[in-house]
N, C-alpha and C positions, 0 to 999 in steps of 0.2 A: 553948777556942772552943766554946760550947755549941750546941748543934742548932738552936736557933733562930734564932743569930747565920750560923753557916753556912747555914743554908736564906734569910737573909737577902741575904747577902753573893752565893750564886747567883742570887735573882733579880737582884740589882743586874746581876751578869754578862750573864744572860739579855736582860735588857732593854737593856743597851748592844749587844749583837748583832742585837737587833730592830731596833734605830735604824741599824743599818749597811745590812740588809736592806732597809729601808724606803728609806733615802737611794740605795742600789743601784738598786732597782727605778726610783726616780723618774730617776735619773742615765740609766740602758738605755733609758727610755720618750723620754727628750729627745732622745738621740743618734740615736735613731730617727727621731724627729720631724724633726729637723735634716736627717739625710742625704735623708729624702723631701721636705721643704721644696725643696733644690735641684733634687733630681729632677726635680721638677714645676713649677718657678718657683712656690710656693704660698705669697704673701704672707702670708695670714692664719695659717696655719698655722704659719710662720716667727715671726709676732709673738707667739703663744701659746705657741711655743716660748722665745721671749725671755724671758716673765714667769715662766715656769717655774723659772727658776734661781734665784728668790728664795725657794722652798721650799728647794731643795737648799743653799740659803749658810745658812739657818735652821738645818738639821739639823746641818750641821757644826759651828756654835756650839753647838746642845745637846748634842751628843758629845762634842766637846772638853770642856765644861762637867762631865758625867758621869762621863766618864773621870779628871778632874781631880778632882772631889769624892772619887771612889773611891779614888784612890791615897792623897791627904789622909787621909782619915778610916778606910782599912781598913788602910793600908800593906800591901797585897798583895805577895805573893814569888812568885818562879818564874813558872809558868806563868799564874798571875791578872794578875800583872804585866804580862805580854807582852801577855795581853787587852786590858788599859788603853791601852799602847801601841799594841798594833798600830791600836785602834778609832783614835785620834788618826791615825795615819799614814795608816790607807787613807781616812779620811772625807776629809783633806787631798788627796788624789789622785782620789776621786770629786770633791769640789768643783772641781778644774783642769780634771777632765772635763767638768762642767756648764758651766766659763766657756768652753770650746773649742766645747763645741755649740753655744752661745749665739751666739758668734761666725759660727760656721757658718752658722745662721739669718739670722743680719745681712745676710751674703753673699748670702744667699737671696733676701731683699728687693730689693738691689742687681741681681741678675741678673734680675729680672723686668723690669728697665726697660734692660737692655743685652745681651739675647739675644736674637740672630738665626734660630733656626732649627737651630743645628748642635749636635743631638742627640748624636753622637758624642762630643764633648768631657763631657758628663755621664757618659758610660757606664762610662768607668775610674775614676770619682770615686766613682759610685753602688758598685761593686764592692771597691773600697775599706773604704768606709764600712760595709758588710756584716761584711765581714771584721773590722773593729774592733768591732764590734756583737759578732759570736761572740767575740773574745777577752773583750771585758769581761762578756759573759754566763759564760763558761767559768770566769775568775779569781773571780766571783763567786759560783759554785757552789762552787769549790775551798774559798772562805771559810767557805761554808754548812758544808759536810762537814768541814771542818778535814782537808783532803788536800793534803800537802808537793807530793806527786808531782803531782796536776793542774794545780797552780798551776807548777810548774817546765816541764810542758809549755806553759803559755801563754808563759813567757819564754822559752823556744827557740823559739816560732813567732812572735817579734816579727820576726826576717829577713823574714819571710814580707809584712808589712807594711811592711817598708822597699824590699824589692823591688818591690813594687808601687807604691810612692810613686815609686821611681826611675823606672820605665815611665811613670806618669802623668806624670811632670815632663817627660820627654825628648818624649811623644807631643804635650803643649801648648806646648812650645817649638818643635817643628814646626810646629803649627799655625801660630805668631804669624809663623815666617820666610816661610811660606808664603802668606799671608793676612794683611796686615795689618788688616783689618779684626778679626780676630777675636782682637786685641791686648787690649782692655778685658776681654772677657769671660773669655779665658784668664787674664789675672794675676786676677781674682778665683777661680778655678778653682784657680789655685796656692795662693792662700790655703787654700782649704777641703782641698786636699789635704795641705798640711801641718799644718792642726789635727787632720787624721783621725791624719798619723804620730804627732805628737804624743800624740794619745789613748792610742795603741799602747804607748806609752812610758809612760804612767799606769799601763794594766793590767800594764804587764810590773813597775815598782814595787809595786802591790798585790802580786803573786806574790810578790815578794821579801820582802815584809813576811808573807805566809802561811808560806813558809818559815821564817821568823823566828820566827814564832806556835808552828809544829808543832814545829820542832826545836831551838829555842834559838839558833840559830846564824845570822848572816847569810850569804848566798850571796856566796861570794869568788871566784866565778869572775866573769871578764870579763863582762860584757854582751855577748850578737852584736849586731852592728850592719852594717846593711848600707846605710847612707843615703850614696850619692855622689854627691848632686846638688851639694856645696861645691865638687865638684873636675871637674863637667860643663864642658866647652868646647863653645862652639858657633861653627861654624864655617859660613858660607856656602858653598855649593853654588859649583863655579868652572865 
């Protein structure tokens, strides 16, 4: 392989990484805006956030086309092949995070008309959202630096988001049981909390992909999960 071909191929790999970084930055911004829109019940911000999802979707298509074309024309091996595969997988997870952020923003619009001043209901959601934002930032930093250990720290920390989701879930159920007037807003916030929990799962997916990219092996350990809401029993106080 001539020096020119090697340089050209490296430029393609760099361009692919740059597109992932761009998509990651847009996704971070969209998630941040969605959480803020819920916290402030800001309809205008929520509407702008929903529209931003189109840019993320477009980038996912560009990244997939770029990676597939590179595999077909360059027939990369070893690490270079993993770069292309990882780019496709990470872009899919980022696109799903964008969709979930869009769904959160849609709930913010509904909450504008269904909110009766119970600010405490929002606090747990905001904390959970900030944690998901932190996880997304850290995993994207791990991709940028190609650090498998940093990615696996995000992988292990997913339990923290699950634990917070369990807490928010129970708190909202308690509010609904104690005051039926909060059922409407609490239901919307339950959906928001679940979307944030799923964003944590996608950040964990990205962490596993980064580990594969760097080491050449998929994570064999069972993913740590602490979501107990599916088995939560609700019993009225006697």
